[in-house]
C-alpha positions in Angstrom: 135.0 44.1 145.3 137.4 43.7 148.4 135.9 42.1 151.0 137.2 41.1 154.7 134.9 38.6 155.9 131.5 40.4 155.6 133.1 44.1 155.2 133.6 46.0 152.0 136.6 47.6 151.6 136.5 51.0 149.4 138.1 54.3 149.7 136.1 57.3 151.2 134.3 54.8 153.9 134.2 53.8 157.1 137.5 52.7 157.7 138.4 49.0 158.7 140.4 49.4 161.8 143.3 46.8 162.7 144.7 47.0 166.5 148.8 45.7 165.3 149.4 43.9 168.7 152.4 42.8 167.3 154.8 41.1 170.1 153.4 43.5 172.5 151.5 40.7 174.5 155.6 40.5 175.7 155.0 36.3 175.2 152.2 36.4 178.1 148.6 34.8 176.7 147.2 36.6 179.2 148.4 39.6 178.2 147.3 38.8 174.9 143.9 38.4 175.5 143.4 41.3 177.8 144.6 43.2 174.6 142.4 41.4 172.1 139.4 42.0 174.7 140.3 45.7 175.0 140.6 46.3 171.4 137.3 44.7 170.6 135.9 47.0 173.3 137.4 50.2 171.4 135.6 49.1 168.3 138.3 47.7 166.3 137.4 45.1 163.1 140.3 43.2 163.4 143.5 42.2 165.8 146.7 41.6 164.4 149.8 39.8 165.7 153.1 38.9 164.0 154.0 34.9 163.2 157.5 34.6 163.4 159.8 32.2 165.7 164.0 31.7 166.2 164.7 30.2 162.6 162.1 31.9 160.4 163.3 35.6 160.3 166.6 36.4 161.9 170.1 34.9 160.6 172.6 33.7 163.1 175.1 36.7 162.0 172.1 39.1 162.6 171.9 37.4 166.3 175.5 37.1 166.7 175.9 40.7 165.8 173.2 41.8 168.9 174.5 40.3 171.9 173.5 43.4 174.1 172.0 46.3 173.6 173.1 50.6 175.0 169.1 51.7 175.1 166.6 52.0 177.3 166.0 48.4 179.3 162.5 48.9 179.1 162.6 48.5 175.1 165.5 45.9 175.3 166.7 43.2 177.6 169.6 40.4 177.3 170.4 39.7 173.5 168.5 39.7 170.2 168.2 35.6 170.8 166.7 36.5 174.1 164.2 38.5 173.3 163.1 36.5 169.7 162.9 33.4 172.2 160.7 35.1 174.8 158.1 37.1 172.2 157.7 34.5 169.4 154.4 33.5 169.3 153.8 29.5 169.3 152.0 27.6 166.8 149.7 26.7 169.5 149.2 29.9 171.4 148.0 31.0 167.3 145.1 28.5 167.7 144.5 29.9 171.4 144.0 33.4 170.4 141.9 32.5 167.4 139.3 30.8 169.5 139.5 33.3 172.0 139.0 36.3 169.5 136.0 34.0 168.1 134.3 34.3 171.2 134.4 38.1 171.7 133.5 38.3 167.6 136.4 40.0 166.5 138.7 39.2 163.6 142.2 37.2 164.4 144.7 37.8 161.7 148.7 37.7 161.9 151.6 38.9 159.5 153.6 35.9 158.4 157.2 36.0 157.4 157.9 32.3 155.7 156.0 29.8 154.0 155.0 27.7 156.6 153.8 30.6 158.4 151.5 31.5 155.3 150.1 27.7 155.8 149.3 28.0 159.7 147.5 31.4 159.1 145.8 29.5 156.3 144.6 26.7 158.8 143.2 29.4 161.1 141.3 31.0 158.0 142.3 34.5 158.6 140.3 36.9 156.4 143.3 38.5 155.1 147.3 38.2 154.9 149.5 41.1 155.8 152.5 41.5 154.1 155.1 43.5 156.1 156.8 46.4 154.5 160.2 44.7 154.7 158.7 42.0 152.5 157.8 43.9 149.8 160.6 42.8 147.4 160.4 39.1 148.6 158.9 38.1 145.3 158.9 34.3 146.4 157.2 34.9 149.4 154.6 37.2 147.7 154.0 34.8 144.8 153.2 31.9 148.1 150.7 34.4 149.7 148.9 35.5 146.6 148.5 31.5 145.1 146.3 31.2 148.7 143.8 33.7 147.3 142.8 35.2 150.7 142.8 39.4 150.4 146.3 40.9 150.9 147.4 44.1 152.9 150.5 45.2 151.3 152.6 47.5 153.5 154.8 49.7 151.3 157.2 51.2 154.2 160.9 51.7 152.9 159.7 51.2 149.5 159.8 53.1 146.1 156.9 53.6 143.9 158.4 50.8 141.2 158.9 48.3 144.0 155.2 48.8 144.9 154.3 48.3 141.2 156.4 45.1 141.0 154.8 43.5 144.1 151.2 44.5 143.0 152.0 43.0 139.4 153.7 39.6 141.1 150.6 39.2 143.0 148.5 40.1 139.8 150.0 37.3 137.9 148.8 34.7 140.4 145.3 35.6 139.7 145.0 37.4 143.0 143.2 41.0 142.5 142.2 41.3 146.6 144.7 43.7 147.5 144.9 46.7 149.8 147.7 48.8 149.5 148.8 50.3 153.2 150.8 53.6 153.3 153.4 53.1 155.9 156.9 54.7 156.7 159.1 52.2 158.3 160.2 54.4 161.1 159.0 54.3 164.9 158.1 56.4 165.7 158.6 58.8 162.1 159.0 62.8 161.9 155.7 64.5 161.0 157.4 65.8 157.9 158.0 62.4 156.7 155.0 61.0 156.9 153.7 62.5 153.7 150.0 62.0 154.3 149.2 63.1 150.5 151.0 59.6 149.3 147.2 58.3 150.2 146.0 60.2 147.4 149.3 59.7 144.9 148.6 56.1 145.9 144.7 56.2 145.3 145.8 57.8 141.5 148.3 55.3 140.7 146.1 52.0 141.5 142.9 50.7 141.1 143.1 49.4 144.8 141.9 50.5 148.2 144.6 52.3 149.8 145.0 52.3 153.4 147.4 53.7 156.3 150.1 51.6 158.6 150.6 54.4 161.2 153.5 54.7 163.4 153.2 58.1 164.5 152.1 59.1 168.3 148.8 59.9 169.1 146.0 60.0 166.9 145.8 63.1 164.7 147.5 61.6 161.6 145.4 58.2 161.1 142.4 60.6 161.8 143.9 62.6 159.2 144.2 59.8 156.9 140.4 59.3 157.1 139.7 63.0 155.2 141.9 61.6 152.3 139.6 59.0 151.7 141.9 55.9 153.6 140.0 52.7 153.6 141.8 51.3 156.4 144.1 51.9 159.4 146.5 50.0 161.1 147.6 51.2 164.8 150.1 49.5 167.2 148.5 49.0 170.6 148.7 48.7 174.0 147.3 48.7 177.4 150.2 50.6 178.8 153.0 52.4 177.0 155.4 52.1 179.9 155.3 48.6 179.8 158.8 46.4 178.6 158.6 45.5 174.7 160.1 46.7 171.5 156.6 48.9 170.5 154.4 50.0 173.7 156.1 53.4 173.6 154.9 54.4 170.1 151.4 52.3 170.2 148.2 53.9 171.2 146.7 52.9 174.4 142.5 52.1 175.0 141.6 55.8 175.4 143.4 56.6 172.1 142.1 53.5 169.8 138.3 54.3 170.9 139.0 57.9 169.6 140.1 56.5 166.3 137.8 53.9 166.3 134.6 56.4 166.8 136.0 59.5 165.6 137.2 58.0 161.9 133.7 56.9 161.5 132.3 60.5 162.1 134.6 61.3 159.4 134.1 58.7 157.1 130.6 59.9 157.2 131.0 63.8 157.1 133.1 63.4 153.9 129.7 63.5 151.9 129.9 63.8 148.5 131.3 66.1 145.5 127.9 67.9 144.9 126.7 71.0 146.9 123.7 69.9 148.5 121.6 72.2 151.0 119.7 69.3 153.3 116.5 69.6 154.3 117.7 70.7 158.0 119.3 73.8 156.5 116.1 74.3 154.6 113.8 74.8 157.7 116.9 76.7 159.1 116.9 79.2 156.2 113.4 80.3 157.4 114.7 81.8 160.9 118.4 82.7 160.1 118.1 84.4 156.7 116.6 88.1 156.0 113.1 88.9 154.6 112.6 92.3 153.2 110.6 94.5 155.6 109.4 98.0 155.5 111.4 100.8 157.6 108.4 102.8 157.8 104.0 102.5 158.2 102.6 102.5 154.6 99.2 102.4 153.0 97.2 100.9 150.4 98.3 102.2 147.1 101.7 103.6 148.4 104.7 103.0 145.6 107.6 100.9 147.1 111.2 102.6 146.6 114.0 101.1 147.9 114.6 103.6 150.8 111.4 102.2 152.2 113.0 99.0 152.7 115.4 97.2 155.4 116.9 93.8 155.7 115.9 91.7 158.6 115.7 88.0 159.9 113.5 85.7 159.8 113.9 84.2 156.3 110.1 83.3 155.4 109.3 86.5 153.8 110.4 87.8 150.3 114.0 87.1 150.0 116.7 90.4 149.7 118.0 89.1 146.4 114.3 89.6 144.9 114.4 93.5 146.0 114.5 94.2 142.3 110.9 92.6 141.8 109.6 94.6 144.8 111.0 98.3 144.2 107.8 100.3 142.1 105.0 98.2 143.1 102.3 99.3 144.8 100.8 97.9 148.4 97.2 95.9 148.4 96.8 96.3 152.3 98.4 98.9 154.8 101.7 97.7 156.7 103.3 98.8 159.8 106.9 99.9 160.6 109.3 96.5 160.6 106.7 94.0 159.3 107.4 91.3 157.0 106.6 92.1 153.0 105.4 89.2 151.1 104.1 89.0 147.6 100.5 88.9 148.3 100.8 92.3 149.6 101.9 93.7 146.3 100.0 94.6 143.5 
C-alpha cells in the first residue's frame, strides 16, 4: 500500500492532484503564497515547487552558452544565470512556504536535484519526493532519495521502458517500494499525437505500482482523459495568469482550469465503477415507467383465448413483460378486459 500522508494511492480511484508551481512564483514570495491559496481553493491535495539553486543544476558551460535569447522576452530575460538567480527558491523560503501551506491545510512538496536538497526536503517532512524526468538515469541520486524512506514519484519523460525498469530496480534495491510512476512527455506543450495516453495502461501492466500522469498539455482534456484510464495521480503546472512572464506560465493551468480538473476528475473516477454489469435500484424503478408491458388491442371477455394478434406492447413496464409473450399466447382470460389495458398474470387462467 502506498500512502501520501493519509491518502491511499491506487489506480482507478480518485486521483491525487498536485499543482506544480515549479518556478512560476518568479522569485516573488507574495505571488507564491497567492498561488498556493488559489490552488488550495481549487481543491488540490498538494502544491509542488522545485528545489535547485545557481550551483546545483546548471554547469558553467551551459550558463556561458546561454547569454541571451531570441524568443519571447516574456519567457526569457537576460542570461540563463540571471534567470536562475531570480527564480531559484532560497532555503529559508522553503520553510516559509511550508508553514503557509500548513496554515491552509494543503501539502507542501518539491523536487530536489542534489543530495543537500533532498536533505532539505527531509527536514521539511514532505509527504513524498518527486524525481524529475531528467534524473531517471541519475542512479546515485535515486539511491540517495530511496534511502530516505519517503514515497517517490518517478517521472518518466524522455525515458525508455528499460530506463524506467532500471530506475525502479535501483529504488527497490534500497528497500523502498513506495513508488508511483508518472507517465510524462517532456515537451512544453507536446503534440497530442506524441502524448500516448495508452502508455498509462502499458505501465499498469508492466509494473506493480500505481501509475500517474505528469501533464504538460494545454487545457484540461488530457488529464481528465487519463483518469478514465485509471490514472492515480495528476501533476499539472499551475499559474494565476498565463500571460505572466516566466518559463512555464503559458502551458500551465489557470485557476478555472485547475478547478475543473480537481472536480471533474473525482466525478470520472467515481463513475468508472466495476467490471460487472449492475442494474441499480434507481434503474429498476425506472424500468416500471420506461419499459413496455403487454396490453390488449381490443376489448376481450372472460373465457376468451388470447392470440398474438390480440396483443400490443406499451408503457409502463409494470405488467407482463414483452419477452414473456410466449407464456401468454393461448391462455384464457379470468376477467373482462378493455382496449389498451395492461395484462397481468392474475388476469389469466
